[in-house]
N, C-alpha and C positions, 0 to 999 in steps of 0.2 A: 400554457402549453401542456400538451398531453405526452406522457412518457410511460413506458412499460415498467421501468425499474426504479423510478424516482419521482418525487413530487417537486414542483417548482412554484414558489410563491414570492411575491414582492410586496413591499410596504415599508414606509418610513425610511426610504433611501437604502433599503437592504434587500438583497435577493437571498432567499433561503432555499438551498437544495437539500432534499431529504432522501437518502438512500432508502428505498422502500420495498425490500424483500424480507420483511421481518420473520416470516416463517422459515426462512433459510439463513437467518442471521445476516441478512443483507449481503449474501455471497455474490461475488462477481460472476456474471454470466457473459455470454457473447455480446449482449446488447449494452450492458451498463457502461463500459468505458466510453462508447460513442455518445451515449446520452449525457454523461457527465460533461463531456466536451461541448455538446450542443447547448446544455443549460448554461455553462459558463459563457459561451458566445452570446447567448440571449441576454445575459446580465451585462456583458460588455457593451452590447448595442443599445442598452436602455439608459438614456441620459439621466433618469431619475435614480439610478442605482449607484451608490458610492462604495458599498461593501458587499461581499459575498460570504455567506455562512453555509458550511457543509456539515450535516449531521446524519445520524442513522435512526431509523424507526425501530421501535421494539426494544429488545434487551441489550443491544449494543450498537457500536458504530458500524463495523464491517468485519466479518470473519474471513475475508480474503476469498480466493478462488476455492471452489468446493472440491478440495483435493480428495476427499473420501469418494465423491462421485466419480472423479476422473481416474483415480488410482485403482479402484476396485473393479472398474469395467474391463471386460475382456476385449482383446483385439486392439487394433490401432486406434488411438484417440488423438484429439487435439493436444499437442504438447508432448506426446509420447508415441513416436513412430516405430513401426517395425524396422528391424535392421536389414540392410544398411539404411541409414537415415539421411535426410537432406537438411543440414543445419539452416539453410536459407529460409525454409518454410517456418521453422520455429522463430527465427529472427524477425521475419516479416510480420508474423502474428503479434509477438510480444512488443516489437518496436512500435507498432501502431497503438497498442494499449498504453505503452509508456508515454507516447506523445499525447494521447487523449488525457491521461491523468495529469500530465504536465501543463495542460491548459490552465489548471488552477495556479500554478507557479508563474506562468507567463502572462496571465491576465494582467491588465494594467490597473485593475482594482484589487485592493487587499482581500485575501481569502482567509477565513478563519474556520478551523476544524473544531467542532464541539464533540469531544470523545467521551463516551460513557461505555461501560461494559468492556468491550475489547476492540482494538484495531490491530488485527494480527495478519501476518503474511501479506497478501495483496492489499488488505485493509490498511496496513501500516504504510504501504506505498502511497495510497490515496491521501491519507492524513498528512504524510510528510511532504507532499507536493503543495500543501497549503502554506501560506506565509506564517500563520500563527496556529498553535495548538493550545486549546484550553481543555484540560482533562479532569475528570472526576478522580479523586484520590485513589479509589479502588479500581479504576479502569486499568487495563493492561495493554501494552503495546510491544511488538517484537516481530521477528521473522523466523519462526521455527523451521521452515523448510531449508534454511541456510545450512542445517546440519546434513541433510541429504535431500536432493530433488528440487533445488531451487536456489536462485540468486536474486536479490531484490533489484529489479531492472532500473528503477529510477535512481538507485544508489544514493538517495538523499541522506542516508546515515553519514556518509563521508563528509557532506557539506554542512550538516547540522550539528555534528559533534567533532571533537578532535580526533586524530588518527587512532589513538589508543582505544578510546571508547567506541569509535566506529568499528574497529576490528573486533572488540569484545562482542558487540551486538551482532555483527555479521558472521563471526566465526562460531559463536556458541548457540545462536538461535534463542537466546534468553528472552523471556517475557518480563518486562519490568512494569511496576505500578506507576500511577500518575504522580505520586509524591516523588519517587526517584526520578521520573522523567523531568519533572520541574527542577529538581536539584542539579541535574547535569545540563540543563539548558535546552533539553529536547522540547519540553512544553513551556509555554510562557507562565502558566499558572496551573496549580492543581488544587481543587477545592472539594469538599464533600458533595456528593452527587446532588442533594437537594438545592445546593447553591450554584450549580453549574450554569443554569440559564442566566442567573444574575451576573455571574462572572463574565460570560460571553457578552451579555448586553453592556457591561461596563466598558469593555474594549471596543465593541462595535459603536457604542455611543460616542466615544472619542474620535473614532475614525470617520464616521459619517458626517461629522461637522467640518471636515477638511475638504476643500474644493477638489473635484475629481482630477483636475490637471496637476495639482500639487501632489496628490497621492500617486499619480502616474509617474511623475518625475522622480520622486524619492524611491519608489519601488524599482524603477528601471536602473537607477544608480546602483542599488544593492545587487540586483540580479545580474547586471553586467559584470560586476566583480567576479561572480561565480562562473559566468560564461568564460571569462578570461582565464579562470583557473582550470578550464577544460571540462566543464559539466557535461556537455554533449558527448565528448569523447569517452568519458567515464561511463556514461549511460550506454553507449554503443558496446563497450566491452562487457558491461554487466548483462545486457540483453543477450549478447552472443553466448556468454557463459551460462546464462539461465537455461537455454536450450541444451547446451552440452551437459549440464548437470543432470538432466533427466535421462541422458543416454550413456553416461559413464557406467562401468560395471556395477558400481554401488547404486546408481540411480535405477538401473534395470533390476537389480536385486530387490530394491525397495518396492518397486511396483509389483514384481512377481510375489514377493512376500505378502504384500497387501491383499493380493488376490487369493492367496492361500489361507491367511489367518484373519483378514479384515484390517481396516485402516488403523483402528485403535491399537491393536496388538502390535502391528508393524511399527507404529510410532513409538510405543513403549520399548521395543527392541532397539530402535534407532537411537533413542535417548538414554539407554541403559548405561552407557559408558563402556560397554564391552566392545571389542573389535567387531566391525561389521563384516559379516561373511558375504563376499562378493561372488555372485554366480556367473561364471563364464563357461559357456558351452556345457552347462549342467554340472560343472565342477566347482566346488567351494574352495576358496583360499582365503586366509585371514589377511586383512588390510591393517597395517599399523596405523 
């Protein structure tokens, strides 16, 4: 199959999907979510495939949406409308992306994310929609836009971690390494990067020896438990709030500040720990 943003290969009862925008740290564009879903559906339809592996080309897994590109652009952009804004437009866009990423979770075949470098922001969304994460010890994962200008729409932190740790990751926007991710149960294993392929193969080798129908039944049992816990409803709230977060006074301040001083400086100010100055009608007021 031919794709613009990823590579798709099969062999030895395994489908391998490689996010393939290495010059952009595999950043998510308007095409990638749809192509991830199409690749998963191709693997689902292939009777020779028992396991799906997802990885990133180049220096890392996925750097998420290109927030620098979006935030620094002038005028109305996807995900940041002029005021007054229509929240249904944001919801429709991000809900579709969320459902495309969740094809990895809802596939009847097990999905394994091979994470090196970083899986940040939207990249963490993609990784956490997989059934298993195998990470390099020095890889990083987290959702920094949760500090300002984003909410992780799949909300898988809630279901992969206990409430306290999920709140920590979603409220602080912390990035954690592979070793810590494994220690809290977010990743199945963390190994030195030179051993990453072998660690993935060890798991995949065990999975692909199981009949497809058996894999399907056991995965559906686990997933159904999470559906009964309200997974879809949680994702609806998260997707709605994601759009709202870009149009709050603080969200509008962040984008305006990015255009003034650049994305890197705006992020440094956002993460400085100082109260964020929220610009409303060109007046600044401190936010506690």
